[in-house]
C-alpha positions in Angstrom: 0.0 0.0 0.0 1.4 3.4 -1.0 1.3 6.0 1.7 0.6 9.6 0.8 3.0 12.4 1.8 0.2 13.7 4.2 0.0 10.2 5.9 3.8 10.1 6.3 3.9 13.6 7.8 1.0 12.7 10.2 2.8 9.5 11.2 6.1 11.3 12.0 4.2 13.9 13.9 2.5 11.3 16.0 5.9 9.6 16.8 7.3 13.0 17.8 4.3 13.7 20.1 4.8 10.3 21.7 8.5 11.0 22.2 7.6 14.4 23.7 5.1 12.8 26.1 7.6 10.2 27.2 10.2 13.0 27.7 7.6 14.9 29.8 7.2 11.8 32.0 11.0 11.3 32.6 12.1 11.5 36.2 15.2 13.2 37.5 16.7 13.3 41.0 16.1 16.4 43.0 19.2 18.5 43.8 17.8 18.9 47.3 16.1 15.7 48.6 12.8 15.9 50.3 11.9 14.4 53.7 8.7 14.1 55.7 8.9 13.2 59.4 5.8 12.1 61.3 6.3 12.1 65.0 3.7 10.8 67.5 3.3 13.5 70.2 0.8 13.7 73.0 -2.5 12.3 71.7 -1.7 13.4 68.2 1.1 13.9 65.7 3.6 16.4 64.4 4.3 16.3 60.6 7.4 18.1 59.3 8.1 18.4 55.6 11.2 20.0 54.2 13.9 19.9 51.5 17.5 19.1 52.4 20.2 21.0 50.5 23.9 20.1 50.8 26.7 22.5 51.7 28.8 21.5 48.6 31.8 23.5 49.9 29.9 26.8 50.2 29.7 29.2 53.1 26.1 28.8 54.2 25.1 31.0 57.2 26.6 34.5 56.8 27.3 33.6 53.1 24.7 32.0 50.8 22.1 32.6 53.6 22.8 36.0 55.0 22.5 36.5 58.8 19.4 38.5 59.8 17.4 37.5 56.8 14.2 35.3 56.7 15.1 31.8 55.5 12.7 29.1 54.4 14.5 26.6 56.6 15.4 24.4 53.7 15.3 24.5 49.9 12.6 24.7 47.3 9.1 25.2 49.0 9.1 26.6 52.5 9.3 24.1 55.3 5.9 23.0 56.6 5.0 21.8 60.1 1.6 20.5 61.1 0.3 20.0 64.7 -2.8 18.0 65.2 -3.2 19.4 68.7 -2.4 22.7 70.4 1.2 22.9 71.7 3.6 25.3 73.4 6.7 26.4 71.6 9.3 27.6 74.1 6.5 28.1 76.5 4.3 30.1 74.1 0.9 28.9 72.8 0.6 27.7 69.3 -2.9 26.4 68.1 -3.3 23.2 66.2 -2.8 23.7 62.5 -0.3 23.7 59.6 2.4 26.4 59.4 5.2 27.6 57.2 8.4 27.2 59.3 10.9 30.0 58.7 13.9 31.2 60.7 16.4 34.0 60.9 20.0 33.1 61.7 22.3 35.1 64.0 25.7 34.7 65.5 24.3 34.2 69.0 20.6 33.4 68.4 18.0 32.3 65.9 14.5 33.5 65.5 12.2 30.7 64.6 8.9 31.7 62.9 5.6 29.9 62.5 3.7 31.6 59.7 0.0 30.9 58.9 0.8 30.5 55.1 2.0 26.9 55.0 2.1 26.5 51.2 4.5 29.0 49.7 7.6 28.8 47.5 10.8 29.8 49.3 10.5 33.0 51.3 9.8 35.2 48.3 6.2 36.0 49.3 6.7 35.7 53.1 4.9 38.4 55.1 5.7 39.1 58.7 2.1 40.1 59.1 1.1 36.5 58.6 3.3 35.3 61.5 1.5 33.4 64.2 4.4 33.0 66.6 8.1 33.9 66.8 10.5 32.5 69.4 14.2 33.1 70.0 16.7 30.3 70.7 20.4 30.1 71.2 22.8 29.4 68.3 24.8 26.3 68.8 28.1 25.9 67.0 28.8 22.3 65.8 32.3 20.9 66.0 31.7 18.6 63.0 30.2 19.9 59.8 26.7 18.6 58.8 26.8 18.3 55.0 23.1 17.8 54.5 20.5 20.0 56.2 19.1 17.8 59.0 16.0 18.4 61.1 14.9 15.8 63.7 13.0 15.3 66.9 14.8 14.2 70.0 14.1 13.8 73.7 10.5 12.8 72.8 8.2 12.0 75.8 4.5 11.9 76.1 4.3 15.7 76.6 7.6 17.2 75.4 10.0 17.0 72.5 12.8 19.0 71.0 13.0 19.9 67.3 16.6 20.3 66.1 18.0 22.0 63.0 21.6 21.3 62.0 23.4 22.4 58.9 27.0 23.3 58.2 28.4 24.2 61.6 25.3 25.9 63.0 22.3 24.4 64.9 19.3 25.4 67.0 16.8 23.5 69.1 13.2 24.5 70.0 11.3 23.0 72.9 7.8 21.7 72.2 5.3 20.8 75.0 1.7 19.8 75.1 -0.9 19.1 77.9 -2.7 15.8 77.7 -3.8 15.0 81.3 -7.2 16.7 81.1 -8.1 14.9 77.9 -6.8 11.5 79.0 -8.7 11.7 82.3 -11.8 12.7 80.4 -11.2 9.8 77.9 -10.8 7.3 80.8 -14.0 8.5 82.5 -16.0 8.2 79.3 -14.5 4.8 78.3 -15.2 3.3 81.7 -18.9 3.8 81.0 -18.7 1.5 78.0 -18.6 -2.3 77.6 -14.9 -2.5 76.9 -13.3 -0.8 79.9 -9.6 0.0 79.4 -8.6 -1.3 82.9 -5.0 -2.1 82.0 -4.1 1.2 80.2 -6.0 3.3 82.7 -4.2 1.7 85.6 -0.8 2.2 83.9 -1.7 5.9 83.4 -2.7 6.4 87.0 0.5 4.8 88.2 2.8 6.8 85.9 1.1 10.1 86.5 0.7 10.1 90.2 -3.1 9.5 90.3 -5.2 7.5 92.8 -3.2 4.3 93.4 -6.1 2.4 95.1 -8.1 3.0 91.9 -5.1 1.9 89.8 -4.8 -1.3 91.8 -8.5 -2.0 91.5 -8.4 -1.6 87.7 -5.2 -3.7 87.4 -6.9 -6.5 89.4 -9.9 -6.3 87.0 -7.5 -6.4 84.0 -5.8 -9.5 85.5 -9.1 -11.4 85.5 -9.0 -11.5 81.7 -5.9 -13.6 81.8 -4.7 -14.6 85.3 -1.5 -16.2 83.8 -0.4 -13.1 81.9 3.0 -12.1 83.4 2.6 -8.4 82.3 -0.5 -8.0 84.5 1.5 -9.4 87.5 4.4 -7.0 86.7 2.2 -3.9 86.7 0.1 -5.0 89.6 3.3 -5.5 91.6 4.6 -2.1 90.6 1.4 -0.5 91.9 1.6 -2.4 95.1 5.3 -1.3 95.6 4.4 2.3 94.9 1.7 2.0 97.6 4.4 0.9 100.0 3.1 -2.7 100.3 6.4 -4.5 99.7 5.2 -7.9 100.8 2.3 -7.9 98.4 4.5 -6.6 95.6 7.0 -9.4 96.3 4.3 -12.1 96.2 2.9 -10.7 92.9 6.4 -10.4 91.4 7.1 -14.1 92.2 3.8 -15.1 90.6 4.9 -13.2 87.6 8.2 -15.0 87.5 6.5 -18.4 87.8 4.0 -17.8 85.0 6.7 -16.2 82.7 9.0 -19.2 83.2 6.2 -21.6 82.4 5.4 -19.7 79.2 9.1 -19.2 78.4 8.8 -15.4 78.2 12.3 -14.4 79.2 11.6 -10.6 79.1 9.0 -10.9 81.9 11.1 -13.3 83.9 13.7 -10.5 84.0 11.3 -7.7 84.7 9.4 -9.5 87.4 12.8 -10.5 88.9 13.9 -6.9 89.0 10.6 -6.0 90.7 11.1 -8.8 93.3 14.6 -7.6 94.1 13.3 -4.0 94.5 10.4 -5.2 96.8 12.9 -7.1 99.0 15.1 -4.1 99.7 
């Protein structure tokens, strides 16, 4: 079959369009890699999203990033941080929500900024009038150079955490806290009205947070009824008894925990109950 010039031209055009479409779909590595960190915190989460540039032999703070100038806290789009619950940053209130995270470097201190416009490119359209919170923290000089911008959470507990920024030879840390006791106590009270009562978790919370130990013991005893041979129930019941000052009862419970753990070959709870027994015998 003889093709017309028009058909040939159309065929070549279609091939070119296909090549162009394939080129459009080609993937290339980002010069500054992205990272998203999701940190459990309190009764919720903190989500941090940022791009991680490298030093590449450059002078960063006081050079490429001038001191005293608002910085996006990374590369490409501004760094974003989302809190599912209200927190305190360096003791100052910050409502739940998503924020653009910016900072201003200094020789002796950094200003860390939470801006209500989370989705923005760089700091080109940053407006101070959109700031929700600013805090000042000390500049830390690092002995060893950090090649890739690194942000991470450390010293994380149920109600406190530290967010660290490290790049080149400079670093800062901001303290984050949250209050959960009122919510947890309300959650426990409500849950105890239902069919599936959280005896074990509620007793643990009461013990660990200085609540009514008699109530904690009563709940742990109820939890124990669901599986009398579970060595973890023995362990926590003994811990409550020891905290109440009843060493004899704690020792008896710990020994029971050792016996059932050995029978089930659960070495971890043999060790933990043995440690409790030793403490009760002091």
